[in-house]
N, C-alpha and C positions, 0 to 999 in steps of 0.2 A: 504494500500500500504506500502511496506517495505521501510524503510529509507536507502538511498544509502550512502556509505562511499567513500571518495576520493580513487581512485585507484581500486574500485570495477568494475567489468565488467558489472554488471547490471543483471546478471542471474546466476543461480546455477543449478547444476544437482539435481535430485530428492532427493538424499541422503544428499544434503547440501554441498558436496565437490565441489571445482572448477574443471573445465575441464582441462585435461592434454592431450587432443587429438592432433594429428598432425596439425589440422586446428586451434588450439587455438592461438589467437593473443597475448597471454601473452608472454612477452619476456623471452627467456631462459637465465639462468645465463651464463655469459662469452660470450655473443653475440658479444660484441665489439672486444674481443680478437680473436674470431673465424673469424670475418671479416678481421681484421688486418693480421691474419696469412695466409690467402689465397691471399692477394694482391701480394706477390712476385711471386706466381704461375700464376696469371692473367697477370702480367708484362712479365713473361717468355713466356707465350702463345702469347702475342701480338708481342714480338720480334721474336718469331718463325714464326708467320704468315708473318711478314715483310721479314724475311730471306727467307722463302719459295717462296714468290712472287718475291723477288729479284733474287733468284736462277733461277726461271723459265724465267724471263725476260732477265737476263744477259747471263746466260750460255746456256740455251736451245734456246731462240729466238734471241739472239745476239743484244739486244737493247743497244744503247749507243756506246761506243768505242770498246767494246768487240765484236769479231766476233762470229757468231753462232757456235754451236758444229759441225755441218756438214761442214761448211766452214773451220773451223780449221782442221778437220780431213782429208781434201783432200790433197793428196800428202805426207802423213805420212805413215810410215810402220805400220804393224799390231800390233806390240808390243807397239809402242808409242801411237797408238789409244786406245788400251786396257788400258794402264796405265792412260791416260788422261780421258778416259771414267769412269774408276774406281774412280778417284778423284772426278769428277763431280757428279757421282751417289752417292758417299759417302757423299758429301756435302748435296745433296738433301735429302738423307735418314736421315742424322743427323738432318736437319731442321724438317723433318716430325716426327722423334722420339721425339725431344724436344717439338713439338706441342702436340703430343698425351700424353706425360708424364705430361706436364703442365695442360692439361685438366683433366686427371685422378687425379693428385695431388690436383687440385682445388676442385673437387667433393669429394674426400676422406677426404681432410683436413678440409672441412667445417662441416663434420659430428661431432656430439658430442662424438662419440665413436672412434675417430681416435686414433690409438695405439701409445704408447710411442716409439716403434721401428721406426715407420714412421717419427716422429718428430726428433728423434735422427739421423736418416739417413740424413734428410734434414739439420740438424745442421752441420753434417760432410761435406755435399756438399757445404754449404755456407762458411764454414771455408776453405775448399780446394780451392774454387774459389777466396777467399780473398788472400790466400797465393800465388796462381798463378798470381793474379793481382799485388801483391807486387813484386814477382820475375820478372815479365815482366817489371814492371816499373824500377826495379833496374838495369836490363841489358840494356845498352844504345842502342845496335843494335836491340833488340826486340822492344824497345819503338818506334823506328823510323819505324819499319816494321808494327807494329800494328796501329800506327797513332792516338793514344789517346793523347788529350791535358791534361794538369795538372788538369783542372777543371773536365774533364770526369773521370779521375782516382779517384779524390776525391769524386765525386758523386757516382761512382760505389762502392767505399770502404764504404761510409756511408750507402748506400742501402744494401750492404751485411752484415754489422754489425747490422743494424736494423732488417734484416731478421733473422739473427742468434739469436738475443735477443728474437724476437717474437716466433721463433721455440722453443727456450729454455723454454719460458713461457708455451707454449702449451704442451711441453714434460713433464714439471713439473705438469701441470694440468691433463694430461692424466694418470699420475702415482698415483695421489691422488684420494681417493674415493669421489664420489659426495656427496652432502648434503643428497640427498634422500637415498643413500646406507648407509650413516652413521646413519641416523635416523632409517632405517630398522634394522640395526645391533644392535643399542642401545636401 
């Protein structure tokens, strides 16, 4: 019987090399960074689901203090109804697009071969969201309209900065050749 070494899986292929198949339980390099990099997308997807359900309950069904869409439309002119309907449908479509985008980004971002362009685009999106948050917080009238408390703003800012840093690390990792490619080339 062959002596086992710590960290050995306990079996080898016939040629003596370890398995590198998709079902291989050996951890891939950078696994923690891959998991950390998709957390912002999972959070975005959760927020989008909540927004979509809220849109359906509040605007379409009229739950709460908001009247339903058809109750609101009664007695209005055609132009006002179309404008209101466009806003409501735009909000719902925006929630749906955010949900689909978050699901796609989670699946694509978890891949080992996610491109540098993908991560750079998400860096730009995180930076733009942070700038928008800062501008919104700086303008007193918009701060009151949005209804964010100082702790909410701080939490969002820290989350956006963390997402930016993780996206930057994945972008840098996507641009460098992997260890296997470096070994094959050298």
